[in-house]
GUKEGU-137367 format. One record per atom (N, C-alpha, C): atom name; residue number from 1; residue in one letter; x, y, z. Coordinates in pm, whole numbers, plus 50000, padded with zeros to 5 digits. Atoms other than C-alpha are relative to their C-alpha. Layout:
% residues N
 atome num residu     X     Y     Z
    CA NUM      A     X     Y     Z
...
This chain:
% residues 274
 atome num residu     X     Y     Z
     N   1      M 50028 50109 49907
    CA   1      M 50646 51033 48037
     C   1      M 50113 49898 49993
     N   2      L 49896 50100 49995
    CA   2      L 50901 50777 48150
     C   2      L 49952 49868 49941
     N   3      E 50032 50133 50051
    CA   3      E 50917 50430 48000
     C   3      E 49937 49916 50111
     N   4      L 50069 50082 49902
    CA   4      L 50680 50191 48175
     C   4      L 50073 49869 50023
     N   5      N 49948 50131 49962
    CA   5      N 50770 49866 48350
     C   5      N 50153 50000 50008
     N   6      K 49857 49983 49984
    CA   6      K 51114 49985 48442
     C   6      K 50030 50058 50138
     N   7      I 49954 49945 49872
    CA   7      I 51298 50050 48769
     C   7      I 50116 50094 49972
     N   8      Y 49898 49898 50024
    CA   8      Y 51501 50369 48761
     C   8      Y 50084 50016 50126
     N   9      C 49908 49988 49886
    CA   9      C 51806 50380 48986
     C   9      C 50037 50147 50017
     N  10      M 49980 49856 49982
    CA  10      M 51777 50742 49095
     C  10      M 49915 50050 50117
     N  11      D 50078 49934 49896
    CA  11      D 51642 50978 49358
     C  11      D 49856 50016 49950
     N  12      C 50138 49997 50046
    CA  12      C 51263 50953 49342
     C  12      C 49949 50141 49976
     N  13      L 50046 49863 50020
    CA  13      L 51215 51329 49373
     C  13      L 50038 50050 49861
     N  14      E 49957 49961 50134
    CA  14      E 51419 51388 49058
     C  14      E 49927 49918 49895
     N  15      G 50069 50085 50096
    CA  15      G 51253 51094 48888
     C  15      G 49856 50041 49977
     N  16      M 50140 49963 50014
    CA  16      M 50899 51208 48958
     C  16      M 49983 50129 49920
     N  17      K 50007 49878 50081
    CA  17      K 50976 51543 48796
     C  17      K 49994 49969 49851
     N  18      L 50003 50042 50140
    CA  18      L 51004 51348 48469
     C  18      L 49867 49934 49962
     N  19      I 50130 50063 50024
    CA  19      I 50650 51207 48503
     C  19      I 49896 50108 49973
     N  20      D 50104 49903 50035
    CA  20      D 50356 51387 48344
     C  20      D 49904 50021 50118
     N  21      S 50101 49971 49899
    CA  21      S 50107 51556 48573
     C  21      S 49875 49916 49974
     N  22      N 50130 50067 50010
    CA  22      N 49785 51367 48646
     C  22      N 50008 49873 49915
     N  23      S 49980 50117 50086
    CA  23      S 49915 51038 48499
     C  23      S 50012 49868 50074
     N  24      I 49981 50123 49923
    CA  24      I 49958 50784 48783
     C  24      I 49868 49958 50063
     N  25      D 50126 50050 49945
    CA  25      D 49662 50566 48879
     C  25      D 50010 49964 50148
     N  26      L 49985 50051 49864
    CA  26      L 49799 50421 49201
     C  26      L 50146 50007 50042
     N  27      V 49867 50005 49938
    CA  27      V 50101 50459 49430
     C  27      V 49993 49901 50115
     N  28      V 49986 50093 49888
    CA  28      V 50197 50169 49656
     C  28      V 50145 50006 50042
     N  29      T 49861 49981 49960
    CA  29      T 50506 50243 49859
     C  29      T 50014 50004 50151
     N  30      S 49967 49992 49858
    CA  30      S 50676 50235 50196
     C  30      S 50132 50075 50012
     N  31      P 49879 49919 49992
    CA  31      P 50927 50515 50268
     C  31      P 50094 49950 50110
     N  32      P 49903 50042 49896
    CA  32      P 51242 50466 50481
     C  32      P 49980 50077 50130
     N  33      Y 50046 49916 49890
    CA  33      Y 51060 50606 50782
     C  33      Y 50081 49983 50129
     N  34      D 49944 49993 49864
    CA  34      D 51223 50709 51110
     C  34      D 50128 49920 50020
     N  35      N 49873 50073 49989
    CA  35      N 51547 50525 51031
     C  35      N 49987 49871 50081
     N  36      L 50023 50125 49928
    CA  36      L 51398 50201 51164
     C  36      L 50082 49885 49943
     N  37      R 49914 50100 50060
    CA  37      R 51622 50004 50928
     C  37      R 50128 50068 49951
     N  38      D 49874 49949 50056
    CA  38      D 51983 50046 50817
     C  38      D 50002 49967 49851
     N  39      Y 49996 50020 50144
    CA  39      Y 51973 50095 50441
     C  39      Y 50144 50026 49952
     N  40      T 49863 49988 50052
    CA  40      T 52271 50162 50216
     C  40      T 50058 50141 50010
     N  41      G 49941 49871 49967
    CA  41      G 52315 50524 50321
     C  41      G 49985 50109 49897
     N  42      E 50012 49898 50103
    CA  42      E 52214 50710 50004
     C  42      E 49903 50112 50039
     N  43      L 50104 49902 49968
    CA  43      L 51925 50895 50172
     C  43      L 49985 50017 50150
     N  44      D 50037 49967 49862
    CA  44      D 51879 51068 50506
     C  44      D 49854 50045 49996
     N  45      W 50144 49978 50010
    CA  45      W 51504 51066 50567
     C  45      W 49952 50084 50115
     N  46      D 50065 49921 49896
    CA  46      D 51319 51337 50757
     C  46      D 49881 50071 49938
     N  47      F 50125 49939 50045
    CA  47      F 51005 51547 50729
     C  47      F 50024 50102 49890
     N  48      E 49970 49900 50103
    CA  48      E 51170 51818 50519
     C  48      E 50029 49934 49866
     N  49      I 49982 50075 50124
    CA  49      I 51270 51556 50262
     C  49      I 49865 49945 49953
     N  50      F 50131 50056 50033
    CA  50      F 50921 51405 50277
     C  50      F 49910 50100 49926
     N  51      K 50098 49904 50051
    CA  51      K 50731 51726 50195
     C  51      K 50006 50020 49848
     N  52      P 50000 49985 50146
    CA  52      P 50854 51788 49837
     C  52      P 49964 49871 49927
     N  53      I 50041 50128 50060
    CA  53      I 50806 51416 49764
     C  53      I 49848 49989 49999
     N  54      A 50147 50001 49993
    CA  54      A 50444 51440 49883
     C  54      A 49940 50095 49897
     N  55      N 50050 49903 50097
    CA  55      N 50393 51750 49667
     C  55      N 50006 49946 49857
     N  56      E 49987 50059 50133
    CA  56      E 50522 51569 49358
     C  56      E 49899 49887 49981
     N  57      L 50099 50107 50009
    CA  57      L 50299 51272 49434
     C  57      L 49861 50056 49970
     N  58      Y 50129 49938 50028
    CA  58      Y 49999 51503 49437
     C  58      Y 49992 50044 49855
     N  59      R 50001 49951 50139
    CA  59      R 50098 51652 49101
     C  59      R 49982 49887 49900
     N  60      I 50000 50105 50102
    CA  60      I 50147 51322 48919
     C  60      I 49884 49901 50015
     N  61      T 50113 50091 49980
    CA  61      T 49853 51130 49071
     C  61      T 49878 50051 49925
     N  62      K 50120 49963 50075
    CA  62      K 49542 51126 48854
     C  62      K 49889 50047 50094
     N  63      D 50123 49974 49928
    CA  63      D 49218 51281 48968
     C  63      D 49925 49867 50013
     N  64      G 50057 50131 49977
    CA  64      G 49053 50977 49125
     C  64      G 50106 49895 50030
     N  65      G 49892 50092 49968
    CA  65      G 49395 50819 49188
     C  65      G 50016 49981 50149
     N  66      I 49987 50041 49860
    CA  66      I 49505 50661 49513
     C  66      I 50147 49981 50037
     N  67      I 49868 50027 49944
    CA  67      I 49817 50649 49730
     C  67      I 49983 49906 50120
     N  68      V 49990 50089 49883
    CA  68      V 49885 50359 49967
     C  68      V 50136 50026 50062
     N  69      W 49878 49953 49932
    CA  69      W 50142 50492 50214
     C  69      W 50020 49914 50124
     N  70      I 49978 50098 49893
    CA  70      I 50279 50216 50440
     C  70      I 50114 50051 50088
     N  71      V 49904 49930 49916
    CA  71      V 50458 50364 50738
     C  71      V 49980 49964 50147
     N  72      G 50006 50023 49855
    CA  72      G 50538 50318 51106
     C  72      G 50078 50107 50074
     N  73      D 49931 49901 49917
    CA  73      D 50690 50512 51395
     C  73      D 50108 49935 50083
     N  74      A 49895 50044 49908
    CA  74      A 51012 50474 51585
     C  74      A 49964 50044 50141
     N  75      T 50012 49958 49860
    CA  75      T 51017 50489 51965
     C  75      T 50134 50058 50042
     N  76      I 49877 49927 49966
    CA  76      I 51271 50748 52076
     C  76      I 49984 50057 50140
     N  77      N 50005 49954 49861
    CA  77      N 51342 50815 52444
     C  77      N 49865 49973 50064
     N  78      G 50125 50042 49937
    CA  78      G 51030 50628 52543
     C  78      G 49873 50053 49937
     N  79      S 50118 49942 50064
    CA  79      S 50797 50811 52304
     C  79      S 50000 49966 49851
     N  80      E 50012 50019 50143
    CA  80      E 50669 50717 51961
     C  80      E 50012 50133 49929
     N  81      S 49969 49875 50070
    CA  81      S 50775 50973 51703
     C  81      S 49876 50073 49948
     N  82      G 50118 49937 50060
    CA  82      G 50431 51035 51552
     C  82      G 50020 50045 49857
     N  83      S 49971 49957 50138
    CA  83      S 50592 51083 51210
     C  83      S 49891 49959 49903
     N  84      S 50102 50049 50092
    CA  84      S 50325 50874 51043
     C  84      S 49880 50094 49996
     N  85      F 50115 49910 49995
    CA  85      F 50045 51104 51161
     C  85      F 50034 50137 49942
     N  86      K 49955 49871 50054
    CA  86      K 50246 51413 51073
     C  86      K 49996 49997 49848
     N  87      Q 50002 50014 50144
    CA  87      Q 50286 51284 50719
     C  87      Q 49857 49992 49948
     N  88      A 50139 50012 50043
    CA  88      A 49918 51189 50693
     C  88      A 49930 50136 49998
     N  89      L 50062 49867 49994
    CA  89      L 49811 51537 50799
     C  89      L 50052 50090 49889
     N  90      Y 49945 49919 50110
    CA  90      Y 50046 51691 50542
     C  90      Y 49937 49960 49868
     N  91      F 50068 50044 50121
    CA  91      F 49896 51478 50266
     C  91      F 49862 50064 49991
     N  92      K 50130 49935 49999
    CA  92      K 49555 51615 50370
     C  92      K 50013 50149 49971
     N  93      E 49978 49856 50016
    CA  93      E 49693 51968 50381
     C  93      E 50019 50038 49854
     N  94      I 49972 49965 50139
    CA  94      I 49807 51956 50017
     C  94      I 49889 49958 49905
     N  95      G 50116 50026 50085
    CA  95      G 49475 51823 49889
     C  95      G 49949 49858 49994
     N  96      F 50048 50137 49999
    CA  96      F 49449 51447 49938
     C  96      F 49891 49981 50105
     N  97      N 50095 50044 49899
    CA  97      N 49156 51289 50120
     C  97      N 50057 49877 50070
     N  98      L 49960 50120 49926
    CA  98      L 49241 51042 50396
     C  98      L 49881 49906 49998
     N  99      H 50115 50088 50023
    CA  99      H 49008 50770 50274
     C  99      H 49988 49892 50107
     N 100      D 50004 50104 49899
    CA 100      D 49105 50503 50527
     C 100      D 50137 49991 50069
     N 101      T 49879 50032 49926
    CA 101      T 49360 50428 50798
     C 101      T 49998 49851 50026
     N 102      M 49999 50144 49991
    CA 102      M 49428 50061 50748
     C 102      M 50121 49953 50082
     N 103      I 49894 50057 49918
    CA 103      I 49650 49832 50953
     C 103      I 50063 49880 49928
     N 104      F 49921 50114 50047
    CA 104      F 49923 49602 50821
     C 104      F 50050 49928 50125
     N 105      K 49967 50076 49880
    CA 105      K 49936 49345 51100
     C 105      K 50100 49891 49965
     N 106      K 49895 50098 50027
    CA 106      K 50248 49130 51116
     C 106      K 49974 49872 50079
     N 107      H 50027 50129 49940
    CA 107      H 50216 48761 51187
     C 107      H 50097 49970 50115
     N 108      N 49903 50018 49892
    CA 108      N 50525 48777 51406
     C 108      N 50069 50135 50024
     N 109      F 49929 49875 49973
    CA 109      F 50746 49047 51558
     C 109      F 50147 49969 50025
     N 110      V 49855 50018 49992
    CA 110      V 51121 49099 51564
     C 110      V 50055 50044 50135
     N 111      N 49944 49942 49878
    CA 111      N 51187 49316 51869
     C 111      N 49895 49999 50112
     N 112      P 50098 50003 49889
    CA 112      P 50986 49214 52179
     C 112      P 50022 50118 50095
     N 113      S 49994 49886 49909
    CA 113      S 50905 49493 52426
     C 113      S 49998 49950 50144
     N 114      S 49997 50036 49858
    CA 114      S 50966 49485 52800
     C 114      S 49909 50087 50085
     N 115      N 50083 49911 49918
    CA 115      N 50760 49783 52918
     C 115      N 49875 50049 49926
     N 116      R 50124 49971 50073
    CA 116      R 50476 49793 52660
     C 116      R 49963 49876 49922
     N 117      Y 50040 50117 50078
    CA 117      Y 50278 49550 52449
     C 117      Y 50079 49994 49870
     N 118      H 49917 50020 50119
    CA 118      H 50466 49402 52155
     C 118      H 49939 50071 49880
     N 119      Q 50044 49922 50116
    CA 119      Q 50445 49619 51844
     C 119      Q 49998 49908 49877
     N 120      I 50010 50094 50111
    CA 120      I 50314 49413 51549
     C 120      I 49927 50059 49878
     N 121      F 50071 49947 50116
    CA 121      F 50166 49658 51298
     C 121      F 50065 50125 49946
     N 122      E 49968 49872 50062
    CA 122      E 50227 49943 51058
     C 122      E 49871 50057 49942
     N 123      Y 50116 49935 50061
    CA 123      Y 49982 50194 50914
     C 123      Y 50004 49984 49848
     N 124      M 50016 49988 50144
    CA 124      M 49854 50173 50559
     C 124      M 49898 50111 49977
     N 125      F 50089 49887 50026
    CA 125      F 49714 50518 50492
     C 125      F 49956 49995 49853
     N 126      I 50055 49999 50135
    CA 126      I 49485 50524 50188
     C 126      I 49953 50142 49969
     N 127      F 50033 49862 50038
    CA 127      F 49476 50868 50028
     C 127      F 49938 49999 49860
     N 128      T 50062 49984 50131
    CA 128      T 49245 50959 49739
     C 128      T 50015 50144 49954
     N 129      K 49996 49865 50060
    CA 129      K 49288 51252 49504
     C 129      K 49868 50019 49926
     N 130      C 50134 49986 50055
    CA 130      C 48923 51331 49446
     C 130      C 49955 50146 50008
     N 131      L 50055 49866 50000
    CA 131      L 48782 51664 49340
     C 131      L 49863 49999 50068
     N 132      K 50123 49993 49922
    CA 132      K 48484 51782 49543
     C 132      K 49878 49961 49917
     N 133      F 50116 50029 50083
    CA 133      F 48248 51746 49248
     C 133      F 50009 49861 49936
     N 134      N 49984 50133 50059
    CA 134      N 48382 51401 49150
     C 134      N 50071 49910 50099
     N 135      N 49943 50081 49892
    CA 135      N 48434 51155 49432
     C 135      N 50026 49856 49956
     N 136      K 49986 50135 50051
    CA 136      K 48486 50852 49206
     C 136      K 50146 49955 50002
     N 137      F 49868 50060 50007
    CA 137      F 48786 50621 49241
     C 137      F 49982 49850 49992
     N 138      T 50008 50145 50016
    CA 138      T 48865 50255 49180
     C 138      T 49998 49931 50135
     N 139      F 50002 50087 49882
    CA 139      F 48767 50007 49449
     C 139      F 49945 49864 49959
     N 140      N 50037 50137 50029
    CA 140      N 48762 49633 49385
     C 140      N 50013 49920 50130
     N 141      P 49989 50060 49867
    CA 141      P 48680 49487 49727
     C 141      P 50036 49852 49994
     N 142      I 49962 50140 49986
    CA 142      I 48847 49160 49821
     C 142      I 49900 49933 50094
     N 143      K 50101 50070 49920
    CA 143      K 48584 48917 49948
     C 143      K 50052 49861 50033
     N 144      D 49943 50129 49959
    CA 144      D 48751 48637 50139
     C 144      D 49972 49967 50147
     N 145      I 50041 50026 49862
    CA 145      I 48583 48646 50481
     C 145      I 49869 49921 49998
     N 146      I 50121 50081 49998
    CA 146      I 48328 48371 50549
     C 146      I 49892 50071 50081
     N 147      N 50112 49936 49933
    CA 147      N 47992 48523 50636
     C 147      N 49939 49907 50105
     N 148      H 50067 50080 49896
    CA 148      H 47839 48402 50963
     C 148      H 49854 49973 49963
     N 149      Y 50141 50015 50037
    CA 149      Y 47497 48447 50805
     C 149      Y 49985 49949 49856
     N 150      K 50004 50053 50136
    CA 150      K 47575 48266 50479
     C 150      K 49872 49918 49980
     N 151      Y 50120 50071 50043
    CA 151      Y 47280 48116 50293
     C 151      Y 49871 50061 50056
     N 152      K 50119 49936 49947
    CA 152      K 47044 48349 50479
     C 152      K 49972 50128 49922
     N 153      T 50029 49872 50062
    CA 153      T 46879 48673 50374
     C 153      T 50015 50109 50104
     N 154      C 49989 49887 49906
    CA 154      C 46929 49015 50526
     C 154      C 49893 50103 49966
     N 155      L 50100 49895 50021
    CA 155      L 46698 49312 50564
     C 155      L 50042 50088 49884
     N 156      G 49971 49924 50119
    CA 156      G 46674 49519 50251
     C 156      G 50038 50145 50028
     N 157      K 49951 49863 49991
    CA 157      K 46797 49870 50182
     C 157      K 49896 50095 50057
     N 158      N 50106 49906 49960
    CA 158      N 46462 50037 50247
     C 158      N 49928 49959 50128
     N 159      T 50061 50039 49873
    CA 159      T 46389 49863 50578
     C 159      T 50000 50119 50097
     N 160      H 50007 49886 49911
    CA 160      H 46268 50121 50831
     C 160      H 49893 49977 50107
     N 161      R 50101 50004 49894
    CA 161      R 46061 50181 51142
     C 161      R 49887 50098 49969
     N 162      S 50113 49909 50015
    CA 162      S 45714 50326 51122
     C 162      S 49992 50091 50123
     N 163      K 50016 49909 49886
    CA 163      K 45598 50603 51357
     C 163      K 49960 49926 50127
     N 164      T 50042 50078 49884
    CA 164      T 45451 50336 51584
     C 164      T 50109 49904 50047
     N 165      G 49891 50088 49962
    CA 165      G 45783 50150 51597
     C 165      G 50001 49867 49929
     N 166      E 50007 50126 50074
    CA 166      E 45676 49869 51367
     C 166      E 50111 49994 49895
     N 167      L 49894 50019 50097
    CA 167      L 45958 49728 51153
     C 167      L 49939 49965 49865
     N 168      I 50050 50023 50135
    CA 168      I 45869 49756 50786
     C 168      I 50118 49959 49913
     N 169      E 49886 50054 50074
    CA 169      E 46095 49537 50577
     C 169      E 49998 50041 49854
     N 170      G 49983 49976 50142
    CA 170      G 46228 49636 50240
     C 170      G 50029 49868 49929
     N 171      K 49970 50120 50078
    CA 171      K 46328 49393 49968
     C 171      K 50123 49931 50056
     N 172      K 49888 50075 49944
    CA 172      K 46550 49117 50105
     C 172      K 50098 49959 49891
     N 173      K 49899 50046 50096
    CA 173      K 46871 49002 49940
     C 173      K 50078 49885 50061
     N 174      E 49921 50114 49956
    CA 174      E 47078 48688 49960
     C 174      E 50139 50044 50043
     N 175      I 49863 49973 49954
    CA 175      I 47407 48697 50153
     C 175      I 50090 49891 49945
     N 176      G 49908 50095 50059
    CA 176      G 47698 48531 49976
     C 176      G 50082 49926 50106
     N 177      F 49918 50079 49909
    CA 177      F 47928 48272 50129
     C 177      F 50117 50082 50054
     N 178      F 49888 49915 49959
    CA 178      F 48217 48521 50137
     C 178      F 49957 50146 50002
     N 179      G 50025 49857 49990
    CA 179      G 48199 48883 50249
     C 179      G 50130 50078 49991
     N 180      M 49884 49912 50012
    CA 180      M 48431 49180 50218
     C 180      M 50081 49999 50130
     N 181      R 49912 50000 49883
    CA 181      R 48731 49174 50450
     C 181      R 49999 50136 50069
     N 182      N 49992 49872 49928
    CA 182      N 48791 49444 50711
     C 182      N 50130 50070 49966
     N 183      N 49881 49920 50036
    CA 183      N 49070 49703 50711
     C 183      N 50123 49969 50085
     N 184      I 49878 50050 49934
    CA 184      I 49319 49506 50923
     C 184      I 50044 49876 49924
     N 185      W 49950 50110 50083
    CA 185      W 49529 49282 50698
     C 185      W 50125 49941 50065
     N 186      E 49888 50067 49933
    CA 186      E 49768 49024 50843
     C 186      E 50083 49921 49900
     N 187      Y 49908 50069 50090
    CA 187      Y 50076 48888 50667
     C 187      Y 50121 49947 50077
     N 188      K 49873 50047 49949
    CA 188      K 50383 48684 50741
     C 188      K 50109 50097 49957
     N 189      V 49889 49910 50031
    CA 189      V 50703 48889 50753
     C 189      V 50132 49933 50038
     N 190      G 49867 50048 49961
    CA 190      G 51077 48841 50794
     C 190      G 50030 49861 49947
     N 191      H 49957 50134 50042
    CA 191      H 51204 48483 50783
     C 191      H 49885 49914 49951
     N 192      Q 50115 50079 50044
    CA 192      Q 50849 48357 50722
     C 192      Q 49969 50018 49851
     N 193      L 50027 49973 50140
    CA 193      L 50857 48499 50368
     C 193      L 50067 49900 49906
     N 194      G 49931 50094 50088
    CA 194      G 51094 48234 50234
     C 194      G 50123 49941 50065
     N 195      K 49878 50061 49950
    CA 195      K 51421 48051 50268
     C 195      K 50105 50107 50030
     N 196      K 49903 49904 49952
    CA 196      K 51713 48220 50436
     C 196      K 50090 50055 49890
     N 197      D 49910 49956 50107
    CA 197      D 51918 48239 50117
     C 197      D 49925 50063 49882
     N 198      D 50075 49933 50105
    CA 198      D 51637 48390 49907
     C 198      D 50051 50141 49980
     N 199      I 49946 49869 50034
    CA 199      I 51733 48711 49730
     C 199      I 49931 50113 50076
     N 200      I 50073 49891 49934
    CA 200      I 51464 48913 49910
     C 200      I 50064 50037 50134
     N 201      F 49941 49972 49869
    CA 201      F 51659 48885 50236
     C 201      F 50127 50084 49991
     N 202      K 49888 49908 50016
    CA 202      K 51939 49094 50088
     C 202      K 49956 50144 50023
     N 203      H 50055 49869 49965
    CA 203      H 51709 49391 50155
     C 203      H 49948 49992 50143
     N 204      P 50033 50009 49857
    CA 204      P 51648 49476 50525
     C 204      P 49853 50014 50035
     N 205      A 50140 49973 49963
    CA 205      A 51277 49558 50503
     C 205      A 49906 49969 49885
     N 206      T 50090 50041 50108
    CA 206      T 51101 49365 50227
     C 206      T 49859 49978 50054
     N 207      F 50135 50031 49953
    CA 207      F 50726 49377 50263
     C 207      F 49939 49887 49918
     N 208      P 50053 50121 50062
    CA 208      P 50512 49076 50173
     C 208      P 49943 50026 49861
     N 209      L 50054 49988 50135
    CA 209      L 50425 49021 49807
     C 209      L 49848 50006 50003
     N 210      D 50147 49999 49994
    CA 210      D 50063 48949 49902
     C 210      D 49945 50135 50046
     N 211      L 50043 49867 49957
    CA 211      L 50040 49288 50075
     C 211      L 49992 50093 49879
     N 212      A 49999 49916 50120
    CA 212      A 50137 49462 49751
     C 212      A 49890 49958 49904
     N 213      K 50101 50049 50093
    CA 213      K 49910 49240 49542
     C 213      K 49859 50036 50046
     N 214      D 50135 49970 49949
    CA 214      D 49607 49293 49767
     C 214      D 49965 50147 49982
     N 215      N 50025 49857 50021
    CA 215      N 49645 49670 49750
     C 215      N 49983 50034 49853
     N 216      I 50009 49974 50143
    CA 216      I 49699 49668 49375
     C 216      I 49867 49949 49944
     N 217      L 50131 50052 50042
    CA 217      L 49393 49446 49323
     C 217      L 49887 50092 50045
     N 218      S 50108 49921 49940
    CA 218      S 49183 49668 49550
     C 218      S 49983 50136 49934
     N 219      W 50006 49858 50034
    CA 219      W 49272 50011 49416
     C 219      W 50039 50031 49856
     N 220      S 49967 49974 50140
    CA 220      S 49356 49966 49046
     C 220      S 49936 49895 49911
     N 221      N 50052 50094 50099
    CA 221      N 49249 49789 48727
     C 221      N 50112 49958 49905
     N 222      K 49899 50047 50094
    CA 222      K 49439 49597 48459
     C 222      K 50043 50114 49908
     N 223      D 49936 49901 50088
    CA 223      D 49676 49813 48251
     C 223      D 50016 50137 50064
     N 224      D 49974 49874 49929
    CA 224      D 49673 50094 48509
     C 224      D 50150 50015 50025
     N 225      I 49860 49970 49969
    CA 225      I 50003 50261 48598
     C 225      I 50016 50013 50151
     N 226      V 49974 50003 49856
    CA 226      V 50133 50189 48948
     C 226      V 50142 50048 50025
     N 227      L 49869 49946 49965
    CA 227      L 50422 50384 49099
     C 227      L 50042 49952 50138
     N 228      D 49937 50019 49869
    CA 228      D 50653 50277 49380
     C 228      D 50124 50085 50000
     N 229      C 49888 49905 50002
    CA 229      C 50885 50566 49455
     C 229      C 50112 49959 50095
     N 230      F 49893 50059 49917
    CA 230      F 51082 50361 49712
     C 230      F 49997 49849 49974
     N 231      M 50023 50135 50051
    CA 231      M 51103 50036 49517
     C 231      M 50069 49893 50082
     N 232      G 49934 50099 49916
    CA 232      G 51350 49859 49747
     C 232      G 50033 49874 49924
     N 233      S 49966 50129 50061
    CA 233      S 51368 49490 49657
     C 233      S 49909 49961 49885
     N 234      G 50080 50024 50120
    CA 234      G 51108 49517 49379
     C 234      G 49868 49931 50021
     N 235      T 50125 50071 49972
    CA 235      T 50800 49372 49550
     C 235      T 49883 50055 49918
     N 236      T 50111 49940 50075
    CA 236      T 50559 49618 49388
     C 236      T 50010 49968 49852
     N 237      A 49981 50030 50142
    CA 237      A 50709 49556 49044
     C 237      A 49957 49857 49968
     N 238      V 50037 50140 50021
    CA 238      V 50669 49177 49074
     C 238      V 49847 49985 50010
     N 239      A 50146 50007 49984
    CA 239      A 50311 49221 49199
     C 239      A 49929 50055 49877
     N 240      C 50061 49941 50119
    CA 240      C 50229 49445 48902
     C 240      C 50009 49905 49881
     N 241      K 49986 50094 50110
    CA 241      K 50366 49191 48655
     C 241      K 49902 49885 50014
     N 242      E 50093 50111 49978
    CA 242      E 50158 48916 48812
     C 242      E 49855 50040 49974
     N 243      L 50139 49954 50007
    CA 243      L 49842 49127 48804
     C 243      L 49970 50082 49874
     N 244      Q 50020 49932 50129
    CA 244      Q 49886 49279 48455
     C 244      Q 49978 50150 50016
     N 245      R 49994 49855 49988
    CA 245      R 49947 49633 48571
     C 245      R 50136 50048 49949
     N 246      N 49871 49938 50035
    CA 246      N 50217 49868 48443
     C 246      N 50059 50062 50125
     N 247      F 49937 49939 49883
    CA 247      F 50471 49999 48690
     C 247      F 50112 50095 49959
     N 248      I 49880 49916 50004
    CA 248      I 50728 50271 48735
     C 248      I 50060 49994 50140
     N 249      G 49936 50008 49869
    CA 249      G 50981 50233 49015
     C 249      G 50123 50087 50009
     N 250      F 49877 49925 49972
    CA 250      F 51248 50452 49168
     C 250      F 50067 49939 50122
     N 251      E 49922 50050 49887
    CA 251      E 51522 50327 49396
     C 251      E 50138 50063 49993
     N 252      I 49876 49925 50001
    CA 252      I 51823 50534 49494
     C 252      I 50123 49913 50018
     N 253      S 49887 50089 49973
    CA 253      S 52040 50239 49598
     C 253      S 50025 49907 49882
     N 254      K 49964 50089 50109
    CA 254      K 52222 50059 49318
     C 254      K 49992 49854 50045
     N 255      E 50006 50136 49948
    CA 255      E 52246 49750 49539
     C 255      E 49857 49946 49998
     N 256      Y 50139 50045 49996
    CA 256      Y 51869 49734 49585
     C 256      Y 49939 49993 49860
     N 257      C 50045 50008 50139
    CA 257      C 51805 49809 49217
     C 257      C 50040 49866 49939
     N 258      D 49953 50129 50052
    CA 258      D 52013 49503 49132
     C 258      D 49916 49885 50055
     N 259      I 50084 50103 49939
    CA 259      I 51812 49292 49378
     C 259      I 49863 49996 49932
     N 260      A 50132 49992 50062
    CA 260      A 51484 49414 49227
     C 260      A 50003 49944 49858
     N 261      E 49989 50051 50136
    CA 261      E 51603 49339 48874
     C 261      E 50015 49848 49999
     N 262      Q 49984 50145 49991
    CA 262      Q 51708 48991 48977
     C 262      Q 49866 49932 50031
     N 263      R 50132 50057 49968
    CA 263      R 51363 48928 49127
     C 263      R 49910 50000 49877
     N 264      L 50081 49994 50121
    CA 264      L 51196 49042 48803
     C 264      L 50045 49894 49899
     N 265      E 49949 50102 50092
    CA 265      E 51422 48816 48596
     C 265      E 49960 49860 50047
     N 266      K 50042 50129 49946
    CA 266      K 51344 48526 48827
     C 266      K 49853 49976 49971
     N 267      W 50142 50013 50028
    CA 267      W 50972 48593 48785
     C 267      W 49978 49969 49851
     N 268      K 50014 50026 50145
    CA 268      K 51009 48604 48404
     C 268      K 50039 49856 49967
     N 269      G 49956 50138 50021
    CA 269      G 51196 48273 48415
     C 269      G 49895 49900 50044
     N 270      Q 50106 50089 49953
    CA 270      Q 50919 48114 48617
     C 270      Q 49881 49999 49905
     N 271      Q 50111 49993 50095
    CA 271      Q 50660 48237 48368
     C 271      Q 50028 49919 49873
     N 272      R 49964 50077 50120
    CA 272      R 50850 48075 48079
     C 272      R 49984 49850 50022
     N 273      L 50014 50142 49970
    CA 273      L 50824 47742 48258
     C 273      L 49855 49954 50011
     N 274      I 50143 50033 49986
    CA 274      I 50446 47762 48289
     C 274      I 49941 49957 49866
């Protein structure tokens, strides 16, 4: 097993081969899909490159483990590529369950459209590796939505209709002030993430820290091992440190590895001041 809490500057496919089978609790990552951003040129991304990476992810993910796969589609010659769905179906083909198709909604958009509605979201596919006889996995629901029926009671679990249509109420329960959020999560992106000279802007596609933290909180527990096989600017690593999870990261670009390490050092410095 590789050393934990370290970012490895290497091809993730080669790196994952060094990880023990059935050892990763959670994967939170966003691949360089459809060449929607100009990266540093170390990797040409296509479906044939994706497939062996998906196979390795299946091998190293624990039974009951989860993958959060954040991905979008390019529009080419007037048609969306559909790469995201193709990848999702392949994950299902090799044994993962598609537990949820969540939406990462962006608070703003970069490229306005002239002949279609503005594109402001990416998919967050949630895959579970659950054996048929054991469907258990970690879920810590985030409850931050104000209930419209707060302070009231709701019908109980065993509420039902009789043969005559009469409503027979089961045991009632109190509804809390906050309820579980839905599966569309909205975050600020781009220049809204910080000041223009912040180190995160040296990477072309940094996703929000809160997005990583919310997924890590939802799908893992303290001391679990979280993998980001496309670490980029180190967002997942910083989120793991804040939430007391262990991480393993792979990033093929030396430039981005340096950015991620600088972000981790900055975070450590901030912790020393607390």
